[in-house]
NUFINU-442338 format. One line per 8 residues: number of its first residue (from 1); for each residue y, x, z of C-alpha. Coordinates in nm, 4 decimals, m for minus. Each point is the difference from the previous one (the first is absolute). Last residue first. Layout:
N
NUM> Y,X,Z ~ ... $
END
This chain:
79
79> m10.2663,9.4529,m10.0363 ~ m0.3077,m0.2202,m0.0076 ~ m0.0080,m0.0233,m0.3798 ~ m0.0027,0.3778,m0.0334 ~ m0.3094,0.0462,0.2159 ~ m0.2867,m0.1676,m0.1856 ~ 0.0031,0.0420,m0.3769 ~ 0.2872,0.2471,m0.0252 $
71> m0.1292,0.2131,0.2893 ~ m0.3635,m0.0211,m0.1062 ~ 0.0843,0.1119,m0.3544 ~ 0.2081,0.2907,0.1335 ~ m0.2806,0.1037,0.2355 ~ m0.2279,0.0187,m0.3033 ~ m0.2996,m0.2209,m0.0685 ~ m0.3072,0.1919,m0.1214 $
63> m0.2279,m0.1323,0.2779 ~ 0.0574,m0.3594,m0.1115 ~ 0.2808,m0.2303,0.1044 ~ m0.0095,m0.3713,0.0782 ~ 0.2909,m0.2384,0.0592 ~ 0.0269,m0.3544,0.1380 ~ m0.3687,0.0040,0.0862 ~ m0.3275,m0.1496,m0.1277 $
55> m0.3430,0.0860,0.1422 ~ m0.3309,0.0073,m0.1887 ~ m0.3394,0.0518,0.1621 ~ m0.2984,0.1400,m0.1876 ~ m0.3506,m0.0891,0.1134 ~ m0.2320,0.2878,0.0796 ~ m0.3712,m0.0317,m0.0735 ~ 0.0492,m0.0008,m0.3781 $
47> 0.1462,0.3491,0.0093 ~ 0.1786,0.1112,m0.3161 ~ 0.3570,m0.0997,0.0819 ~ m0.0148,0.0902,0.3677 ~ 0.2419,m0.2054,0.2021 ~ 0.3703,m0.0404,0.0646 ~ 0.2190,m0.1592,m0.2644 ~ 0.3763,0.0384,0.0194 $
39> 0.2698,m0.2402,m0.1098 ~ 0.3451,m0.0117,m0.1536 ~ m0.1077,m0.1845,m0.3180 ~ 0.1253,0.2685,m0.2376 ~ m0.0444,0.2781,0.2562 ~ m0.3769,m0.0471,0.0321 ~ m0.1092,0.2746,0.2415 ~ m0.3727,0.0693,0.0344 $
31> m0.1513,0.1048,0.3322 ~ m0.3588,0.1295,0.0013 ~ 0.1043,0.3581,m0.0745 ~ m0.2927,0.2250,m0.0779 ~ m0.1246,0.2673,0.2327 ~ m0.0867,0.3422,m0.1330 ~ m0.0037,0.1622,0.3456 ~ 0.2618,0.2533,m0.0994 $
23> 0.2494,m0.2663,m0.1106 ~ m0.0414,m0.1857,0.3314 ~ 0.0786,0.3188,0.1917 ~ 0.2941,0.0923,m0.2235 ~ 0.1554,m0.3360,0.0810 ~ 0.0292,m0.2795,m0.2530 ~ 0.3526,m0.1266,m0.0704 ~ 0.1065,m0.2929,0.2155 $
15> m0.0071,m0.3523,m0.1356 ~ 0.3379,m0.1571,0.0692 ~ 0.0198,m0.3601,0.1144 ~ 0.3065,m0.2213,0.0299 ~ 0.0553,m0.3090,0.2128 ~ 0.3278,m0.1900,m0.0066 ~ 0.1528,m0.1989,0.2842 ~ 0.3575,m0.1254,m0.0424 $
7> m0.1124,m0.2962,m0.2073 ~ 0.2413,m0.1164,m0.2699 ~ m0.2340,0.0310,m0.2990 ~ m0.3008,m0.1285,0.1942 ~ 0.1848,m0.3264,0.0617 ~ 0.1512,m0.1072,0.3283 ~ 0.0043,m0.3648,0.1061 $
END
């Protein structure tokens, strides 16, 4: 039986930076990145009509993550 630590499949998520279009429209981001627990939450924080959904991954990166950080966190181990 394989454990999660020896699995060859890992799933990582990177939240993309907002586009100029979404910045101009004054939209708020409904995705929160929780690096400490390696999860993201999708759903409006202030809206009671929308339930939030949380997803956990092997690695999560917010919109400020650098290419170097992504490489060392995701790519280097595969090489």
